[in-house]
C-alpha positions in Angstrom: 90.9 -159.3 130.3 88.4 -158.8 132.5 86.7 -156.4 130.4 87.1 -159.4 127.2 85.1 -162.0 129.9 82.7 -159.9 130.7 82.3 -158.3 126.8 81.7 -162.5 126.1 79.8 -163.7 129.1 77.1 -161.0 128.5 77.4 -161.7 124.4 77.2 -165.6 125.3 74.1 -164.6 127.6 72.8 -163.0 124.9 72.8 -166.0 122.7 70.9 -167.9 125.1 68.5 -165.7 126.5 67.8 -165.8 122.3 68.4 -169.3 121.8 65.2 -170.3 125.0 62.8 -167.6 123.4 63.5 -169.6 119.7 62.4 -172.5 121.4 59.5 -171.2 123.2 58.4 -169.6 119.8 59.1 -173.4 118.4 57.2 -175.3 120.9 53.9 -173.1 120.3 54.3 -173.2 116.7 54.5 -176.3 116.4 51.1 -176.8 119.3 49.8 -174.6 116.6 50.2 -176.3 113.3 49.1 -179.4 115.2 45.8 -177.7 115.2 45.5 -176.7 111.8 46.0 -180.5 111.3 43.6 -181.5 113.2 41.2 -178.6 111.7 42.4 -179.4 108.6 40.8 -183.4 109.4 37.4 -182.2 110.6 37.2 -180.4 107.8 37.9 -183.0 104.7 35.0 -185.5 107.4 32.5 -182.2 106.9 33.6 -181.9 102.8 33.2 -185.7 102.7 30.0 -186.3 104.5 28.9 -182.5 102.4 29.7 -185.1 98.7 28.1 -188.0 100.6 24.8 -186.1 100.9 25.1 -184.5 97.4 25.3 -187.7 96.3 22.5 -188.8 98.1 20.0 -185.4 97.2 20.3 -187.1 93.7 18.4 -190.4 94.1 15.2 -191.2 93.3 14.7 -192.5 97.2 15.7 -188.8 97.8 12.9 -187.6 95.9 10.3 -189.7 97.2 10.9 -189.2 100.8 10.7 -185.0 99.7 7.6 -186.0 98.1 5.7 -187.7 100.7 7.5 -185.7 103.8 7.2 -182.4 102.7 4.4 -182.2 100.0 2.3 -184.9 101.4 2.0 -186.9 97.8 1.5 -190.9 96.9 1.6 -193.2 94.3 -1.6 -193.6 92.4 -1.5 -196.7 93.9 -0.7 -195.6 97.2 -3.0 -194.5 100.4 -2.0 -192.5 102.8 -3.4 -192.2 106.7 -3.1 -189.9 109.2 -3.6 -190.0 112.8 -5.3 -187.2 114.6 -3.1 -185.1 116.5 -5.9 -184.9 119.9 
């Protein structure tokens, strides 16, 4: 009878240990899931900003800004003054 009780207690203790390890794994999995959800939100925000930038790059204002800043181009009725960089 004592042997049966000992076996039952050892089986119960094994189940309890396994349960604790599974709970720890579950906590770690939830933490990882929260990290991934945060990363997804950040990537969606980056994608949104890129879409806005892409839309801006297709406008006439963007083309004018690039022409002025990079190439120094102006309209026929405009004048460009440059300051001395002494």
